[in-house]
C-alpha positions in Angstrom: 59.2 28.0 -109.7 61.4 27.9 -106.7 64.6 28.6 -106.4 67.1 25.8 -106.4 69.9 27.3 -104.1 67.0 28.4 -101.5 65.6 24.8 -101.7 69.1 23.4 -101.2 69.4 25.8 -97.9 66.3 24.6 -96.8 67.2 20.8 -96.9 70.6 22.1 -95.5 69.2 23.6 -92.5 66.7 20.7 -91.9 69.6 18.5 -91.9 71.4 20.5 -89.4 68.3 20.5 -87.1 68.1 16.6 -87.3 71.9 15.9 -86.7 73.0 18.7 -84.7 70.0 20.1 -82.5 68.7 16.6 -82.7 64.9 17.6 -83.3 63.0 14.2 -83.6 60.7 13.8 -86.9 57.6 15.6 -85.9 59.6 18.7 -85.1 61.2 18.6 -88.4 58.2 17.7 -90.6 56.6 21.0 -88.4 59.6 23.1 -89.7 59.4 21.6 -93.2 55.6 23.0 -93.5 56.7 26.2 -92.6 59.9 26.3 -94.7 57.8 25.4 -97.6 55.6 28.7 -97.6 59.0 30.6 -97.3 60.0 29.0 -100.4 56.8 29.7 -102.3 56.8 33.2 -101.4 60.5 33.7 -102.9 59.6 31.7 -106.0 62.7 32.3 -108.3 64.2 35.1 -106.0 67.2 34.2 -103.8 66.6 34.8 -100.1 69.2 37.5 -100.2 66.8 39.7 -102.4 63.9 39.0 -99.6 63.7 42.5 -98.5 62.9 43.4 -102.1 60.0 40.7 -102.4 56.7 41.9 -102.4 54.4 41.2 -100.9 56.2 40.8 -97.8 56.2 37.6 -95.9 53.7 38.3 -93.4 51.5 39.9 -95.9 51.8 36.5 -98.0 51.2 34.5 -94.9 47.7 36.2 -94.8 46.8 34.9 -97.9 48.4 31.5 -97.8 46.5 28.5 -97.7 46.8 25.3 -96.0 48.3 22.8 -98.1 47.7 19.2 -96.6 46.1 16.6 -98.1 42.5 16.9 -99.5 41.2 14.8 -97.4 42.5 16.3 -94.4 39.7 18.4 -92.7 41.9 21.9 -92.8 43.0 21.6 -96.3 42.4 24.7 -98.4 41.9 26.9 -95.2 43.3 30.3 -94.1 46.4 29.8 -91.9 45.9 30.3 -88.1 47.3 33.2 -86.4 49.3 31.0 -84.1 50.7 29.0 -87.0 51.6 32.5 -89.0 53.3 33.6 -85.8 55.3 30.4 -85.6 56.3 30.4 -89.1 
């Protein structure tokens, strides 16, 4: 289960990127994809407990999978090193 406060923080950050930084829709979509991995990794723990969460976020990304639509050719594949670095 995803921590509600973490989810609200992510949504607030995305709103900031949209309204203040004025990122376009495509950029916001890319940020959302990466932030979903962060939410899934932290599960029900608050972000303030991130240093205590095991495995660490970089280790989690090594086993994370691409969660695009099932008809996407990259669905279910391991994340690329370039994408992991960006996240």
